[in-house]
C-alpha positions as CSV (number, residue, x, y, z in Angstrom):
1,M,76.4,176.1,90.8
2,F,77.2,172.4,90.0
3,G,80.1,172.4,92.5
4,T,77.7,173.7,95.2
5,F,75.3,170.8,94.6
6,T,78.2,168.4,94.5
7,R,79.5,169.5,97.9
8,L,75.9,169.3,99.3
9,G,75.6,165.8,98.0
10,R,78.8,164.7,99.6
11,C,77.6,166.2,103.0
12,W,74.1,164.8,102.6
13,G,75.1,161.6,104.4
14,C,75.7,163.7,107.5
15,V,72.1,164.9,107.6
16,P,69.7,162.9,109.7
17,M,67.2,160.7,107.9
18,S,64.3,162.9,109.0
19,M,65.8,165.8,107.1
20,Q,66.9,163.8,104.1
21,G,63.3,162.8,103.2
22,S,63.0,160.5,100.2
23,R,65.9,162.0,98.2
24,W,68.4,159.5,96.7
25,I,71.9,159.4,98.3
26,D,74.8,158.1,96.1
27,P,76.6,155.3,97.9
28,A,80.3,155.3,98.5
29,P,82.4,154.2,95.5
30,L,83.3,150.5,95.4
31,E,87.0,150.1,96.3
32,V,88.6,147.2,94.4
33,E,92.1,146.3,93.6
34,R,93.3,147.4,90.2
35,P,93.6,144.4,87.9
36,R,97.2,143.6,87.0
37,L,97.8,142.8,83.4
38,P,100.7,140.8,82.1
39,W,103.6,142.9,81.1
40,W,103.6,141.7,77.5
41,T,100.1,143.2,77.0
42,L,101.5,146.6,77.5
43,L,104.0,146.2,74.6
44,P,103.3,147.9,71.3
45,R,101.7,145.8,68.6
46,W,104.8,145.6,66.4
47,A,106.8,144.3,69.4
48,Q,104.2,141.6,70.0
49,V,104.4,140.5,66.4
50,V,108.2,140.3,66.5
51,A,108.1,138.3,69.7
52,L,105.5,135.8,68.4
53,P,107.9,133.3,66.8
54,F,110.0,133.2,70.0
55,V,106.9,132.7,72.1
56,L,105.8,129.8,69.8
57,M,109.2,128.3,70.0
58,W,109.2,128.5,73.8
59,L,105.7,126.9,73.9
60,V,106.9,124.0,71.8
61,V,110.0,123.5,74.1
62,W,107.7,123.7,77.1
63,L,105.4,121.0,75.7
64,L,108.4,118.7,74.9
65,V,109.7,119.2,78.5
66,Q,106.3,118.3,79.9
67,V,106.1,115.2,77.7
68,G,109.6,114.2,78.8
69,R,108.6,114.6,82.4
70,L,105.6,112.3,81.9
71,L,107.8,109.7,80.2
72,W,110.3,110.0,83.1
73,R,107.7,109.6,85.8
74,Y,105.3,107.1,84.1
75,P,107.3,105.2,81.6
76,L,105.5,101.9,81.8
77,T,102.0,103.5,81.8
78,L,102.7,105.6,78.7
79,V,104.6,103.0,76.8
80,A,102.0,100.4,77.5
81,A,99.2,102.8,76.4
82,V,101.0,103.6,73.1
83,L,101.7,100.0,72.3
84,V,98.1,98.9,73.1
85,G,96.8,101.6,70.8
86,W,99.2,100.8,68.0
87,V,98.6,97.0,68.2
88,Q,94.8,97.6,68.2
89,L,95.0,99.8,65.1
90,A,97.3,97.4,63.3
91,T,95.8,94.0,64.1
92,G,92.3,94.7,65.5
93,W,90.8,93.6,68.8
94,W,91.6,89.9,68.3
95,G,95.2,90.7,67.6
96,L,95.3,92.9,70.8
97,A,93.8,90.1,72.8
98,F,96.4,87.5,71.7
99,T,99.2,90.0,72.2
100,L,98.1,90.7,75.8
101,L,97.8,87.0,76.5
102,A,101.4,86.5,75.2
103,V,102.7,89.3,77.4
104,V,101.0,87.8,80.4
105,V,102.5,84.4,79.7
106,V,106.0,85.9,79.3
107,L,105.7,87.9,82.5
108,G,104.5,84.8,84.3
109,V,107.4,82.7,83.1
110,W,109.8,85.6,84.1
111,W,108.2,85.8,87.6
112,R,108.5,82.0,88.0
113,V,112.1,81.7,86.8
114,H,113.8,84.8,88.3
115,L,111.7,86.5,90.9
116,G,114.4,89.0,91.9
117,S,114.8,90.6,88.6
118,F,111.1,90.6,87.9
119,T,110.4,92.4,91.2
120,R,113.1,95.0,90.5
121,S,112.1,95.7,86.9
122,V,108.4,95.3,86.9
123,V,106.8,95.2,90.3
124,V,108.7,98.1,91.8
125,Q,108.1,100.3,88.7
126,V,104.4,99.5,88.6
127,R,104.0,100.1,92.3
128,T,105.9,103.4,92.0
129,E,103.8,104.8,89.1
130,R,100.6,103.8,90.8
131,R,101.4,105.4,94.1
132,R,102.9,108.5,92.6
133,F,99.7,109.2,90.7
134,G,97.1,107.8,93.0
135,V,98.5,108.7,96.4
136,Y,100.7,111.8,95.9
137,A,100.1,113.6,92.7
138,C,96.3,113.7,93.1
139,Q,96.4,114.9,96.7
140,W,99.6,117.0,96.7
141,R,98.0,120.5,96.3
142,A,95.3,119.9,98.9
143,V,97.7,118.4,101.4
144,M,100.2,121.2,101.0
145,R,97.5,123.8,101.6
146,L,96.0,122.1,104.6
147,S,99.4,121.4,106.1
148,G,100.4,125.1,105.9
149,L,103.3,124.5,103.5
150,V,102.0,126.8,100.8
151,K,103.1,130.5,100.8
152,A,101.2,133.4,99.2
153,H,102.7,136.7,97.9
154,R,100.9,139.4,95.9
155,A,97.9,137.1,95.3
156,K,100.1,134.4,93.9
157,E,100.4,130.9,95.5
158,Y,103.8,129.3,95.8
159,R,103.6,125.5,96.4
160,P,106.4,122.9,97.0
161,A,107.1,120.9,93.9
162,L,106.6,117.1,93.9
163,G,109.6,115.4,92.4
164,L,110.8,111.8,91.9
165,V,108.9,109.1,93.7
166,R,110.3,105.6,94.4
167,S,108.2,102.9,96.2
168,H,110.0,100.0,97.9
169,G,106.9,98.3,99.3
170,W,107.7,99.1,103.0
171,R,108.4,102.8,102.3
172,D,108.0,105.5,99.6
173,R,110.8,107.9,98.9
174,V,109.4,111.3,97.8
175,R,111.7,114.1,96.6
176,V,110.5,117.7,97.1
177,R,111.7,121.1,96.1
178,M,110.9,123.5,98.9
179,V,109.4,127.0,98.5
180,K,111.8,129.9,98.8
181,G,111.9,130.9,102.5
182,Q,111.2,127.4,103.9
183,S,113.5,125.4,106.0
184,P,113.7,121.7,106.9
185,Q,112.4,122.5,110.3
186,D,109.1,123.6,108.8
187,W,108.7,120.1,107.3
188,E,109.9,118.3,110.5
189,L,107.2,120.1,112.5
190,R,104.6,118.8,110.0
191,A,106.0,115.3,109.5
192,D,103.1,113.7,111.4
193,N,100.6,115.7,109.4
194,L,102.1,114.5,106.2
195,A,102.3,110.8,107.4
196,H,98.6,110.7,108.3
197,A,97.6,112.6,105.1
198,F,99.3,110.1,102.9
199,H,98.3,107.0,105.0
200,A,101.8,106.2,106.3
201,R,102.9,105.1,109.7
202,S,105.6,107.8,109.9
203,C,107.5,110.3,107.8
204,R,111.2,111.1,107.9
205,V,112.6,114.3,106.6
206,R,116.1,114.2,105.1
207,V,118.0,117.0,103.4
208,R,119.5,116.1,100.1
209,K,121.0,119.5,99.2
210,P,120.0,123.1,99.7
211,G,116.3,123.6,98.8
212,R,115.8,119.8,98.2
213,L,114.3,117.3,100.6
214,E,113.5,113.6,100.5
215,L,110.6,112.4,102.5
216,D,110.5,108.7,103.6
217,F,106.9,107.6,104.2
218,L,107.1,104.3,106.1
219,H,104.3,101.8,105.8
220,R,105.9,99.0,107.8
221,D,109.1,98.3,109.6
222,P,111.3,95.7,107.9
223,L,113.4,95.3,111.1
224,T,110.6,94.2,113.4
225,H,111.7,90.6,113.6
226,P,115.1,89.6,115.0
227,V,117.8,88.9,112.5
228,P,119.2,85.3,112.9
229,V,122.9,85.0,113.2
230,P,124.7,83.2,110.3
231,A,126.9,80.1,110.8
232,L,130.4,80.6,112.1
233,A,133.0,80.7,109.4
234,E,135.4,77.8,109.6
235,S,138.2,79.7,107.9
236,D,139.5,83.2,108.6
237,D,140.2,83.9,104.9
238,G,136.9,85.6,104.3
239,V,137.0,87.8,107.3
240,D,137.9,91.4,106.5
241,L,138.5,93.9,109.3
242,R,137.4,96.6,106.9
243,K,133.9,95.2,106.5
244,I,132.7,93.0,109.4
245,T,129.1,91.9,109.0
246,V,127.1,92.4,112.2
247,G,123.5,92.6,111.1
248,R,121.2,93.7,108.3
249,T,120.1,97.2,107.2
250,E,116.5,98.2,106.6
251,T,117.0,97.9,102.9
252,G,118.0,94.2,103.3
253,K,121.7,94.7,102.7
254,P,124.3,93.4,105.2
255,W,125.3,95.8,108.0
256,R,129.0,96.1,107.9
257,I,131.3,97.8,110.3
258,R,135.0,98.7,109.8
259,L,137.4,98.1,112.6
260,L,140.7,98.6,110.8
261,G,141.7,102.2,111.4
262,R,138.4,102.9,113.3
263,H,137.0,103.1,116.8
264,L,133.4,102.4,117.6
265,L,131.1,104.1,120.1
266,G,127.7,102.5,120.8
267,V,125.2,104.5,122.8
268,G,121.8,103.3,124.0
269,V,119.6,103.2,127.1
270,T,119.2,100.0,129.1
271,G,117.6,97.3,127.0
272,A,118.4,99.0,123.7
273,G,120.4,95.9,122.5
274,K,124.0,97.0,123.0
275,G,124.9,93.4,123.8
276,S,123.5,92.2,120.4
277,L,125.9,94.5,118.6
278,L,128.8,93.5,120.9
279,W,128.4,89.8,120.4
280,A,127.6,90.1,116.7
281,L,131.0,91.8,116.3
282,V,132.7,89.1,118.3
283,W,130.9,86.4,116.4
284,A,132.2,87.8,113.1
285,L,135.8,88.0,114.5
286,A,135.7,84.5,116.0
287,P,137.8,82.9,113.2
288,L,140.5,85.5,113.5
289,I,140.4,85.2,117.3
290,R,140.9,81.4,117.2
291,T,143.9,81.7,114.8
292,G,145.5,84.5,116.9
293,R,145.3,87.2,114.3
294,V,142.9,89.2,116.5
295,R,143.5,89.6,120.2
296,L,140.4,90.5,122.2
297,V,140.7,92.2,125.6
298,G,137.8,93.5,127.6
299,I,136.6,95.5,130.6
300,D,133.2,94.9,132.2
301,P,132.6,97.1,135.2
302,K,129.3,95.3,135.9
303,G,131.1,92.3,137.4
304,G,131.0,90.2,134.2
305,M,127.3,90.3,133.6
306,E,127.9,90.8,129.9
307,L,131.5,89.8,129.0
308,G,131.4,87.0,131.5
309,Q,128.9,85.1,129.2
310,A,131.8,84.0,127.0
311,P,135.1,84.9,128.7
312,E,136.9,82.2,126.5
313,V,137.0,84.6,123.5
314,F,139.1,87.2,125.5
315,R,142.8,87.1,126.0
316,R,142.3,89.2,129.1
317,V,139.2,90.5,130.7
318,V,138.6,92.5,133.9
319,F,135.3,92.5,135.7
320,D,135.5,95.8,137.5
321,N,136.5,99.5,137.1
322,G,139.3,99.5,139.7
323,P,143.1,99.3,139.5
324,D,143.1,96.2,137.3
325,A,141.0,97.9,134.7
326,V,143.2,101.0,134.7
327,A,146.3,98.9,134.5
328,L,145.0,97.1,131.5
329,L,144.2,100.4,129.8
330,E,147.7,101.7,130.5
331,E,149.3,98.5,129.2
332,I,147.4,98.8,125.9
333,A,148.4,102.5,125.7
334,A,152.0,101.4,126.2
335,T,151.6,98.8,123.4
336,V,150.4,101.6,121.1
337,K,153.5,103.7,121.8
338,E,155.8,100.7,121.4
339,R,154.2,99.7,118.0
340,A,154.4,103.2,116.7
341,T,158.1,103.3,117.5
342,R,158.7,100.0,115.7
343,Y,156.6,101.0,112.7
344,R,158.2,104.4,112.2
345,G,159.9,104.5,108.8
346,A,158.7,101.0,107.9
347,V,154.9,101.0,107.5
348,R,152.3,103.7,107.9
349,S,149.5,101.5,109.3
350,W,149.0,98.1,110.7
351,S,148.6,95.1,108.4
352,A,148.8,91.3,108.9
353,A,152.3,91.4,107.4
354,T,153.7,93.1,110.6
355,G,153.3,89.9,112.5
356,D,151.5,91.7,115.4
357,P,147.9,90.7,116.3
358,F,145.1,93.2,115.8
359,I,144.0,94.3,119.3
360,V,140.3,95.0,120.0
361,L,139.6,96.6,123.3
362,V,135.9,96.1,124.4
363,V,134.6,98.3,127.3
364,D,131.0,97.5,128.1
365,E,130.2,100.5,130.3
366,L,132.7,103.2,129.4
367,A,131.2,105.7,131.8
368,D,131.9,103.5,134.8
369,V,135.6,103.6,133.9
370,L,136.0,107.2,132.8
371,A,133.4,109.2,134.7
372,Y,131.8,107.2,137.6
373,Q,135.0,106.0,139.2
374,P,135.0,107.5,142.7
375,D,138.9,107.5,143.0
376,K,140.0,110.7,141.3
377,Q,143.5,109.4,140.5
378,L,142.2,106.2,138.9
379,R,139.7,108.2,136.9
380,E,142.4,110.6,135.6
381,R,144.7,107.7,134.7
382,A,141.9,105.9,132.9
383,N,141.0,109.0,130.9
384,R,144.7,109.6,129.9
385,A,145.2,106.0,128.8
386,M,141.9,105.9,126.9
387,Q,142.6,109.2,125.1
388,T,146.1,107.9,124.1
389,I,144.5,104.7,122.7
390,T,141.7,106.4,120.8
391,S,143.9,109.2,119.4
392,Q,147.0,107.2,118.4
393,G,145.8,103.5,118.3
394,R,144.3,103.4,114.8
395,A,147.5,103.2,112.8
396,P,149.3,100.7,115.2
397,G,146.4,98.2,114.9
398,V,144.4,98.9,118.1
399,A,140.6,99.4,118.0
400,V,138.3,100.5,120.8
401,V,134.7,99.3,121.0
402,G,133.0,101.2,123.7
403,F,129.4,101.2,124.9
404,V,127.8,103.9,127.1
405,Q,124.3,105.0,128.1
406,D,124.8,108.7,128.4
407,P,126.4,110.5,125.4
408,R,127.0,113.8,127.1
409,K,130.5,115.4,127.0
410,E,130.6,115.2,130.8
411,V,130.7,111.4,130.5
412,V,132.8,110.9,127.4
413,S,134.6,114.1,126.6
414,F,136.5,112.7,123.6
415,R,133.6,111.0,121.7
416,H,134.8,112.9,118.6
417,L,137.7,110.4,118.5
418,F,135.3,107.6,117.6
419,P,134.8,107.7,113.8
420,T,132.1,105.1,113.9
421,R,129.1,105.8,116.1
422,V,126.0,103.8,116.7
423,A,122.9,105.3,118.2
424,M,120.5,102.7,119.6
425,R,117.3,103.7,121.4
426,L,117.8,107.0,123.1
427,D,115.8,109.0,125.7
428,E,115.8,112.5,124.0
429,K,115.9,113.7,120.5
430,A,118.7,116.1,121.3
431,Q,121.0,113.1,122.0
432,V,120.8,112.0,118.4
433,D,123.0,114.9,117.2
434,M,125.3,114.3,120.3
435,V,126.0,110.7,119.1
436,L,125.8,110.9,115.3
437,G,126.9,114.6,114.8
438,D,125.1,117.8,114.0
439,G,122.3,117.5,111.4
440,A,121.8,113.8,111.8
441,R,118.3,114.2,113.0
442,E,117.5,116.4,110.1
443,Q,118.7,113.6,107.8
444,G,116.1,111.3,109.3
445,A,118.0,109.6,112.1
446,A,115.2,109.2,114.8
447,A,117.0,107.0,117.4
448,H,114.7,108.5,120.1
449,E,111.7,106.9,118.3
450,I,113.1,103.3,118.2
451,S,110.6,100.9,119.9
452,E,111.6,99.2,123.1
453,H,110.3,96.0,121.5
454,T,113.1,95.9,118.9
455,P,116.4,95.6,120.7
456,G,119.4,95.8,118.4
457,V,117.9,98.4,116.1
458,A,120.2,101.4,115.6
459,W,121.1,104.3,113.5
460,T,124.8,104.4,112.5
461,K,127.1,106.8,110.8
462,D,130.7,106.3,109.8
463,E,133.4,108.9,109.1
464,G,132.9,110.3,105.7
465,Q,129.4,108.8,105.4
466,R,126.9,111.3,104.0
467,E,123.7,110.0,105.6
468,P,123.0,107.8,108.7
469,L,122.0,104.2,108.2
470,R,119.3,102.3,110.0
471,A,120.0,98.6,110.8
472,R,119.6,95.8,113.3
473,A,122.3,93.6,114.8
474,F,122.2,89.8,114.8
475,H,120.2,88.2,117.6
476,I,122.7,86.2,119.7
477,T,121.1,83.7,122.1
478,D,122.7,81.9,125.1
479,T,123.1,78.8,122.9
480,D,125.0,80.9,120.3
481,L,127.3,82.2,123.1
482,D,128.1,78.6,124.1
483,T,128.9,77.8,120.5
484,L,131.0,80.9,120.2
485,A,133.0,80.1,123.4
486,S,133.6,76.5,122.2
487,F,134.7,77.6,118.8
488,A,137.1,80.2,120.1
489,A,138.6,77.9,122.8
490,G,138.9,75.0,120.4
491,R,137.1,72.6,122.8
492,L,133.6,72.0,124.1
493,V,132.7,74.5,126.8
494,R,130.1,73.4,129.3
495,R,128.2,76.0,131.3
496,A,127.5,75.6,135.0
497,Q,124.0,74.3,135.6
498,V,121.6,77.1,136.7
499,L,119.6,76.0,139.7
500,P,116.2,77.5,140.5
501,F,115.7,79.5,143.6
502,P,114.3,77.5,146.5
503,D,110.7,77.8,147.5
504,Q,110.4,80.6,150.0
505,S,107.6,78.7,151.8
506,M,109.9,75.9,152.8
507,P,111.5,75.8,156.3
508,W,115.0,77.0,156.6
509,T,116.5,73.5,157.1
510,E,114.8,72.1,154.0
511,R,115.7,75.3,152.0
512,D,119.4,74.9,153.0
513,A,119.3,71.2,152.0
514,A,117.8,72.1,148.7
């Protein structure tokens, strides 16, 4: 009987309202997810009692770890708070006031006497702790959620972990532990979102190791202004071919390039500042060039528009890409072979003790010699000679410094033979990996984002170097080139006077006379 009424009640919802009358109809049961209880609540009571000491021990260890993390991240803040509280309890408010006044005086004297150490030890640490707490820690959860970098699984949220923060004034370095299943590309796509969220001009994403990233939030560019060139060294004793200073990095350190046992390939569009790097390199080598320990030879297919500014520093220079340029390349290739034959069994690599000068071959537009030469025979001869020099010239003391605008394999098919590569302003982001190697863009090298108003700024990576480096070459003016030519030639070099173009409104006879 009860089952009959139950079945009728279940089917009552199918009856029209006019037939149901005023009788109550039970609503459908509420469907909710079964609550999930922690696994340890299902254990027997005796097991929970046995595990209680271990749980308490784990809780103590966890608290100690959290305190250690706070001390690691905010050492000055916590130490200062503890000392202030201890001094106030020990001496009272007047004692605390005199102690704070003494600390301020000591810090002021320190700042006045040695600003560098004060900045490194105090200013940087205070700025780091303030920005980590006020800018990143307080907003981290909201920014990760709004940027789509949080993952959810089984009603549980997985959020990237904020790690060590280091503020340098012009940038903040923030280390992050990614969520399982994320990739660096996920962060690269949201780099602009993160930069605007944390009030930075830009954000670079670099991979430290699997699962770990380092975000560089840039607030200003330290390489905005040109870097003045230093004075020429009078002696060649301090010039080392293994570390030639050609500019300054974005961290303020000297930008050094190694030529001994290396070849250099510089890539950049027109106006990127390849000439700044070229002449900065020659400027640093000038003392060795004057004494004859370094022999500079060059090829400028543009008719001498670049190397012709100071031809006195070159032992030989060719201003085209024709037979003379190819003959020069073949002569250097023959020198490489001859030196290798003489060094066999005596030395493994060139040194000043061999008595031979170190040869530096400068090719301003490498593509004009190797790829754009219309004569097929000359083009093939140039490629064979250049490949011989780049593949065998490092040990016999020959270095190639080449510059090109297009980094594709069709232009320079053997760019892998250049251990040192410099990427100046490029057109496309895909060209970054072509120049600096696979993964360089993931490590933060954004050569395609270099401003056209900062010629000489570049990303560089050397053989064996873990991460690319951002730097700017010295700014070499026309007056500096005159000084360089006079220094290398050992006499005063006077440039021809540059006359202005005659007025186009003048008659032909007066214009010819002018």
